[in-house]
C-alpha positions in Angstrom: -46.6 -93.6 -146.9 -46.3 -93.4 -150.7 -44.0 -90.7 -152.2 -47.0 -88.7 -153.7 -48.6 -88.4 -150.2 -45.3 -87.3 -148.7 -44.8 -84.7 -151.4 -48.4 -83.4 -150.9 -47.9 -83.3 -147.1 -44.6 -81.3 -147.6 -46.3 -78.9 -150.0 -49.2 -78.2 -147.7 -46.9 -77.6 -144.7 -44.7 -75.3 -146.7 -47.7 -73.4 -148.0 -49.1 -72.9 -144.4 -45.7 -71.8 -143.2 -45.2 -69.4 -146.1 -48.6 -67.8 -145.7 -48.4 -67.6 -142.0 -45.0 -65.9 -142.1 -46.2 -63.7 -145.0 -49.2 -62.6 -143.0 -47.1 -62.1 -139.9 -44.8 -59.8 -141.8 -47.6 -58.0 -143.6 -49.6 -57.3 -140.4 -46.8 -56.3 -138.0 -47.8 -53.3 -135.9 -51.4 -53.7 -137.0 -54.2 -52.3 -134.8 -55.2 -54.5 -131.9 -58.4 -56.6 -131.9 -60.0 -59.8 -130.7 -58.1 -63.0 -131.4 -59.5 -64.7 -134.5 -60.6 -68.3 -134.5 -59.6 -70.6 -137.4 -61.8 -70.3 -140.5 -64.4 -68.0 -139.1 -62.1 -65.3 -137.7 -64.2 -63.1 -135.4 -67.5 -63.8 -137.1 -68.8 -65.3 -133.9 -68.6 -61.9 -132.2 -70.9 -60.2 -134.7 -74.7 -60.0 -134.7 -75.1 -60.7 -138.4 -78.3 -58.6 -138.5 -76.7 -55.6 -136.7 -72.9 -56.0 -137.2 -72.3 -52.3 -136.6 -73.8 -52.6 -133.1 -71.3 -55.4 -132.4 -68.4 -53.3 -133.7 -69.5 -50.4 -131.5 -69.4 -52.7 -128.4 -65.9 -53.9 -129.4 -64.7 -50.3 -129.5 -65.4 -50.0 -125.8 -62.6 -52.6 -125.2 -60.2 -51.9 -128.1 -60.5 -48.1 -128.6 -61.0 -45.8 -131.5 -59.0 -47.9 -133.9 -59.0 -51.7 -133.9 -58.9 -54.7 -136.2 -61.3 -57.5 -136.8 -61.0 -60.6 -138.9 -64.0 -61.8 -140.9 -63.2 -65.2 -142.3 -59.6 -64.7 -143.5 -60.1 -61.0 -144.3 -58.5 -58.6 -141.8 -60.0 -55.1 -141.6 -59.7 -52.0 -139.5 -62.6 -50.2 -137.7 -62.4 -46.5 -137.0 -64.6 -45.1 -134.2 -65.5 -41.6 -133.1 -65.6 -38.3 -135.0 -62.0 -37.3 -134.5 -60.6 -40.6 -135.7 -62.9 -40.9 -138.7 -62.2 -37.3 -139.7 -58.4 -37.8 -139.3 -58.6 -40.7 -141.8 -61.2 -39.5 -144.3 -60.2 -35.8 -144.4 -56.6 -35.3 -143.1 -55.4 -38.5 -144.9 -58.2 -38.5 -147.4 -56.3 -39.8 -150.5 -54.9 -42.7 -148.6 -58.3 -43.8 -147.4 -60.3 -43.2 -150.6 -60.3 -46.7 -151.9 -63.0 -49.4 -152.0 -62.3 -53.1 -151.2 -63.3 -55.8 -153.6 -66.5 -57.1 -152.0 -67.7 -60.2 -153.8 -71.4 -59.3 -154.1 -70.6 -55.8 -155.5 -67.8 -57.0 -157.7 -70.2 -59.5 -159.3 -73.2 -57.3 -159.8 -71.3 -54.1 -160.7 -67.9 -55.3 -162.0 -66.2 -52.2 -160.6 -68.3 -49.9 -162.7 -70.4 -46.8 -161.7 -69.4 -44.5 -158.9 -70.4 -46.0 -155.5 -68.3 -49.1 -155.5 -65.8 -48.4 -158.3 -62.1 -47.7 -157.6 -59.0 -45.9 -158.8 -59.1 -44.0 -162.1 -62.6 -45.2 -163.1 -64.0 -43.9 -159.8 -62.3 -40.6 -160.3 -63.6 -40.2 -163.8 -67.2 -41.2 -162.9 -67.2 -39.0 -159.8 -66.0 -35.9 -161.8 -68.6 -36.6 -164.4 -71.3 -37.1 -161.8 -70.6 -33.9 -159.8 -70.3 -31.7 -162.9 -73.4 -33.2 -164.5 -75.5 -32.9 -161.4 -74.6 -29.2 -161.2 -75.3 -28.7 -165.0 -78.8 -30.2 -164.5 -79.8 -28.1 -161.5 -78.2 -29.3 -158.3 -77.7 -26.1 -156.2 -79.7 -24.0 -158.6 -83.2 -22.6 -158.7 -84.3 -25.0 -161.4 -84.1 -28.0 -159.2 -85.7 -26.2 -156.3 -88.7 -25.5 -158.6 -89.0 -29.2 -159.4 -89.0 -30.0 -155.7 -91.7 -27.3 -155.1 -93.8 -28.8 -157.8 -93.3 -32.4 -156.5 -94.1 -31.3 -153.0 -97.4 -30.0 -154.2 -98.1 -33.4 -155.9 -97.1 -35.2 -152.7 -99.5 -33.1 -150.6 -102.3 -33.8 -153.0 -101.6 -37.5 -152.9 -101.6 -37.6 -149.1 -104.7 -35.4 -149.0 -106.5 -38.0 -151.1 -106.5 -40.4 -148.1 -108.8 -38.0 -146.2 -107.1 -38.5 -142.9 -107.5 -42.3 -143.1 -104.5 -44.6 -142.3 -102.0 -45.4 -145.1 -98.5 -46.7 -145.4 -96.1 -44.2 -146.8 -93.1 -46.0 -148.2 -93.8 -46.1 -151.9 -95.4 -42.6 -151.8 -92.3 -41.0 -150.4 -90.1 -43.1 -152.5 -91.8 -41.9 -155.7 -91.8 -38.2 -154.6 -88.0 -38.3 -154.0 -87.3 -40.5 -157.0 -89.0 -38.0 -159.3 -86.3 -35.5 -158.5 -83.3 -37.7 -159.4 -85.3 -39.1 -162.3 -85.7 -35.6 -163.7 -81.9 -35.3 -163.8 -81.2 -38.8 -165.1 -84.1 -39.2 -167.6 -85.7 -35.7 -167.8 -89.2 -37.1 -166.9 -91.6 -37.5 -164.0 -93.7 -40.5 -163.0 -97.2 -40.4 -161.6 -97.6 -42.0 -158.1 -99.6 -45.0 -159.5 -97.3 -45.6 -162.6 -96.5 -49.3 -162.6 -93.0 -48.7 -164.1 -91.8 -46.5 -161.2 -93.5 -48.8 -158.6 -91.7 -51.8 -160.0 -88.4 -50.0 -160.0 -88.9 -48.8 -156.4 -89.8 -52.3 -155.3 -86.7 -53.7 -156.9 -84.5 -51.1 -155.3 -86.1 -51.6 -151.9 -85.8 -55.4 -152.2 -82.1 -55.3 -153.1 -81.3 -53.0 -150.2 -82.9 -55.4 -147.9 -81.2 -58.4 -149.5 -77.7 -56.8 -149.5 -77.9 -56.2 -145.8 -79.0 -59.7 -145.0 -76.9 -62.2 -142.9 -76.7 -64.6 -145.9 -75.1 -61.9 -148.1 -72.6 -61.2 -145.3 -71.7 -64.9 -145.3 -71.5 -64.9 -149.1 -69.0 -62.0 -149.0 -67.0 -63.9 -146.4 -67.0 -67.3 -148.1 -68.0 -66.7 -151.7 -66.6 -70.0 -153.1 -68.7 -72.0 -150.7 -71.9 -70.0 -150.2 -72.4 -69.3 -153.9 -73.7 -72.9 -154.2 -76.2 -72.5 -151.4 -79.7 -71.1 -151.8 -80.3 -67.6 -150.2 -80.6 -63.9 -150.6 -77.3 -63.6 -152.5 -78.9 -65.4 -155.4 -82.0 -63.2 -155.4 -79.8 -60.1 -155.7 -78.6 -61.1 -159.2 -82.2 -61.5 -160.4 -83.1 -58.1 -159.2 -80.0 -56.5 -160.7 -80.6 -58.1 -164.1 -84.1 -56.6 -164.2 -82.8 -53.1 -163.2 -80.0 -53.4 -165.8 -82.5 -54.3 -168.6 -84.6 -51.3 -167.8 -81.6 -48.9 -167.8 -80.2 -50.3 -171.0 -83.5 -50.0 -172.8 -83.8 -46.4 -171.5 -80.4 -45.2 -172.7 -80.8 -47.1 -176.0 -83.9 -44.9 -176.6 -81.9 -41.8 -175.7 -79.0 -42.8 -178.0 -81.5 -43.1 -180.9 -82.8 -39.6 -180.2 -79.6 -38.0 -179.1 -79.1 -34.3 -180.0 -75.5 -33.3 -179.1 -76.5 -29.7 -179.0 -79.5 -30.2 -176.8 -78.5 -32.4 -173.9 -81.6 -33.0 -171.8 -80.4 -35.2 -168.9 -77.4 -37.1 -167.5 -77.8 -40.0 -169.9 -77.5 -37.6 -172.8 -74.5 -36.0 -171.3 -72.8 -39.4 -170.8 -73.6 -40.5 -174.4 -72.0 -37.2 -175.7 -68.9 -38.0 -173.6 -69.0 -41.5 -175.1 -68.8 -40.0 -178.6 -66.0 -37.7 -177.6 -64.0 -40.5 -176.1 -63.8 -42.5 -179.4 -61.7 -44.0 -180.9 -60.9 -45.2 -177.4 -64.5 -46.1 -176.3 -63.6 -48.7 -173.7 -61.8 -46.3 -171.4 -64.5 -45.0 -169.1 -67.6 -43.8 -171.0 -68.8 -47.2 -172.0 -72.3 -48.7 -171.7 -71.5 -50.9 -168.6 -70.3 -47.8 -166.7 -73.5 -45.9 -167.7 -75.7 -48.8 -166.6 -74.3 -49.1 -163.1 -73.9 -45.3 -162.7 -77.6 -44.7 -163.4 -78.6 -47.5 -161.0 -76.2 -46.1 -158.3 -77.6 -42.6 -158.6 -81.2 -43.7 -158.8 -80.9 -45.9 -155.7 -78.8 -43.5 -153.7 -80.8 -40.4 -154.8 -84.1 -42.0 -153.9 -83.6 -44.4 -151.0 -81.6 -42.5 -148.4 -83.7 -39.3 -148.6 -87.1 -41.0 -148.6 -86.0 -43.3 -145.7 -84.9 -40.2 -143.7 -88.3 -38.6 -144.4 -90.1 -41.7 -143.2 -88.1 -41.6 -140.0 -88.9 -37.9 -139.7 -92.7 -38.4 -139.9 -92.5 -41.3 -137.5 -90.6 -39.2 -135.0 -93.1 -36.3 -135.4 -95.9 -38.8 -134.5 -93.9 -40.0 -131.5 -93.2 -36.5 -130.3 -96.3 -34.3 -131.1 -94.9 -31.4 -129.0 -91.9 -31.2 -131.4 -94.2 -31.5 -134.4 -96.2 -28.6 -133.0 -93.2 -26.4 -132.5 -92.0 -27.0 -136.1 -95.5 -26.1 -137.3 -95.6 -23.0 -135.2 -92.3 -21.9 -136.7 -93.5 -22.6 -140.3 -96.6 -20.4 -139.6 -94.4 -17.6 -138.2 -91.9 -17.6 -141.0 -93.8 -19.0 -144.1 -97.4 -18.6 -143.3 -99.7 -20.1 -145.9 -97.1 -19.5 -148.7 -95.1 -22.3 -150.1 -91.8 -23.0 -148.2 -88.7 -21.8 -150.1 -85.1 -22.9 -149.7 -84.1 -19.5 -148.4 -86.5 -19.9 -145.4 -84.2 -22.4 -143.8 -81.8 -19.8 -142.4 -84.7 -18.1 -140.5 -86.1 -21.4 -139.2 -83.6 -22.6 -136.6 -85.8 -25.0 -134.8 -87.0 -26.7 -138.0 -83.4 -26.9 -139.2 -82.3 -28.4 -135.9 -85.1 -31.0 -136.0 -84.1 -32.1 -139.5 -80.5 -32.4 -138.5 -81.5 -34.5 -135.4 -83.7 -36.7 -137.6 -80.7 -37.5 -139.7 -78.5 -38.2 -136.7 -81.0 -40.3 -134.8 -82.1 -42.3 -137.9 -78.5 -43.2 -138.6 -79.5 -44.9 -141.8 -76.0 -46.0 -142.9 -74.5 -47.0 -139.5 -71.6 -48.9 -140.9 -70.9 -46.3 -143.6 -69.6 -47.7 -146.9 -66.4 -49.7 -146.4 -63.2 -47.8 -147.5 -59.8 -49.3 -148.4 -56.3 -47.9 -148.2 -54.9 -46.9 -151.6 -51.3 -47.4 -150.4 -49.4 -48.5 -147.3 -50.4 -46.1 -144.6 -49.2 -45.2 -141.1 -52.2 -44.1 -139.1 -52.4 -43.3 -135.4 -49.0 -45.1 -134.9 -50.2 -48.3 -136.7 -49.3 -49.7 -140.1 -52.1 -50.5 -142.5 -51.0 -52.3 -145.7 -52.3 -51.2 -149.1 -55.9 -52.5 -149.8 -56.8 -52.9 -146.1 -60.6 -52.7 -145.8 -61.5 -49.8 -143.4 -64.9 -49.3 -141.7 -65.4 -45.7 -140.7 -68.1 -46.6 -138.2 -70.8 -43.9 -138.7 -72.9 -45.0 -135.7 -69.9 -44.3 -133.5 -69.7 -40.7 -134.9 -73.5 -39.9 -134.7 -73.6 -41.3 -131.2 -70.2 -39.8 -130.1 -70.8 -38.7 -126.5 -68.1 -36.0 -126.7 -70.3 -34.2 -129.3 -73.8 -35.2 -128.5 -75.2 -34.8 -125.0 -78.0 -37.4 -125.3 -76.8 -39.7 -128.2 -79.5 -42.4 -127.6 -82.4 -39.9 -127.6 -84.1 -37.8 -130.2 -83.0 -34.4 -128.9 -83.1 -31.4 -131.3 -81.3 -29.3 -128.7 -78.1 -31.0 -130.0 -78.3 -28.3 -132.8 -79.5 -25.3 -130.8 -77.8 -22.9 -128.4 -79.3 -21.4 -125.3 -80.9 -18.6 -127.3 -82.6 -21.1 -129.6 -80.4 -20.4 -132.6 -79.2 -23.2 -134.9 -75.6 -24.3 -134.3 -73.6 -26.6 -136.4 -72.2 -29.8 -134.8 -69.1 -30.9 -136.6 -69.8 -34.6 -135.8 -73.1 -34.4 -137.7 -71.9 -36.1 -140.9 -74.7 -38.4 -142.1 -73.4 -38.0 -145.7 -69.9 -39.0 -144.6 -66.9 -36.8 -145.3 -63.8 -36.7 -147.4 -63.2 -37.9 -150.9 -66.0 -40.5 -150.8 -68.7 -38.4 -149.3 -72.1 -38.4 -150.9 -72.1 -36.7 -154.3 -75.7 -35.6 -153.9 -75.4 -34.2 -150.4 -76.5 -30.7 -151.4 -79.5 -32.0 -153.3 -80.5 -34.2 -150.4 -80.4 -31.4 -147.9 -82.7 -29.1 -149.9 -85.1 -32.0 -150.6 -85.3 -32.9 -146.9 -86.0 -29.3 -145.9 -88.6 -28.6 -148.6 -90.5 -31.9 -148.4 -90.5 -31.9 -144.6 -91.7 -28.3 -144.2 -94.3 -28.6 -146.9 -95.8 -31.8 -145.3 -95.9 -30.3 -141.8 -97.4 -27.1 -143.1 -100.3 -29.1 -144.5 -100.8 -32.0 -142.1 -100.7 -33.1 -138.5 -99.3 -36.6 -138.5 -100.7 -39.1 -136.0 -100.5 -42.8 -135.3 -103.5 -44.9 -136.2 -106.0 -45.3 -133.3 -104.8 -47.7 -130.6 -101.3 -48.2 -132.3 -98.1 -48.0 -130.4 -95.3 -46.0 -132.1 -92.3 -48.3 -132.4 -88.9 -46.6 -133.1 -87.1 -50.0 -133.4 -85.4 -50.0 -136.7 -85.7 -52.5 -139.5 -82.5 -53.8 -141.0 -80.9 -54.0 -144.4 -78.0 -52.3 -146.3 -79.6 -49.1 -145.0 -81.7 -48.8 -141.8 -85.3 -47.8 -142.3 -88.0 -47.7 -139.7 -90.3 -50.7 -139.6 -93.3 -50.4 -141.9 -96.0 -48.3 -140.2 -99.4 -46.8 -141.0 -100.1 -43.2 -140.2 -102.9 -40.7 -140.4 -102.4 -37.3 -142.0 -104.9 -34.8 -140.7 -105.3 -31.7 -142.9 -104.5 -28.5 -141.1 -106.4 -26.3 -143.6 
């Protein structure tokens, strides 16, 4: 054996020994979990289309906190309401990070609010929350926009004259118009090719990001990046979205009136001016681009997907649909539903909460990361450990929900038929990283849902079987379906 080969052999052995000892020291007193295999870790234990279901099964064996290794990345899974709350609320600061996931790092570069970290995330979240409030969230002005949009939605659905139609882009557009009013101060017609293209791009990316190939890319980026697959299509979609957003805020910059800020983009551009002569800190164009995409996607997709689940469930359970309509008639009559009606409509409120629980549209939650070394439940989690607060384990927690696998509005009703809160009902997550638009989404769901059921009876197409099997992506929509909306008046 020549000296160079001997030297190489010694270097490899020393490196393996160094890293194995380093890992051993780093992960002492780490939560238990299945033994990983070389190279793949525990990847063989996951259904790549439904990894959250696989994690829920593993929790039956390993408990409410366990570890799993995907490739060479060790991560921790938290299960059940009490454990998730303990981490995200009681030790919220320590669990408020985001891991560096390859696909999100490359398309977002740590910008925006959803997948950003550290001080950039804090700055963008503060700005987002204050600006959403400034432009109507929680105020009558945004309620009025939802009222008007719900009227437009009713007219659009009425135009089908009770004949079958597919509702995805229609509901997407209605909900998108609310967040677009805040971001861009405008509204799109339902047939506008610009909004339809944007919605198709967002829907396609959400499907691609949740695909098995993207999971493999996030696990083995240096290898999979050279292979064809959905991970490559994501970049093309994002480039088109970025071009649209950049063209939009370039227009706003050219027409900016500091004393008359009309929307979130204007507010950001004013902050950008104020931050100079240090313009590269937080309020730069790349942050604005990703922030607008984050808010547009999150503000449109989750609420419209929940509404799609809601209408499908009303078709599946017509007796529940009828009880909601009876309550609407009793409380609202033929007038337009108002936000304040919710507190006097306990059954409808319970049904909406149960739709969110049953739909479970983000079953894996968004992965968190520890911001420092943490001792949690007697285990040691090093800084930057990825943490999955498994939402499906919370929304199906048998200690809080009597029939977790069923659609059962009584989860939110007492014996007198009054609405009762259920602390494990956290579809928007909890803690520092909870959804910034939660209050807006809640009022949208109530007003759109009640307005639709006030005006229509929703039925399956003749001879069709109603299938509650979910589709899969980064979020979990129902499978595409056609429905008939029969006018009630």
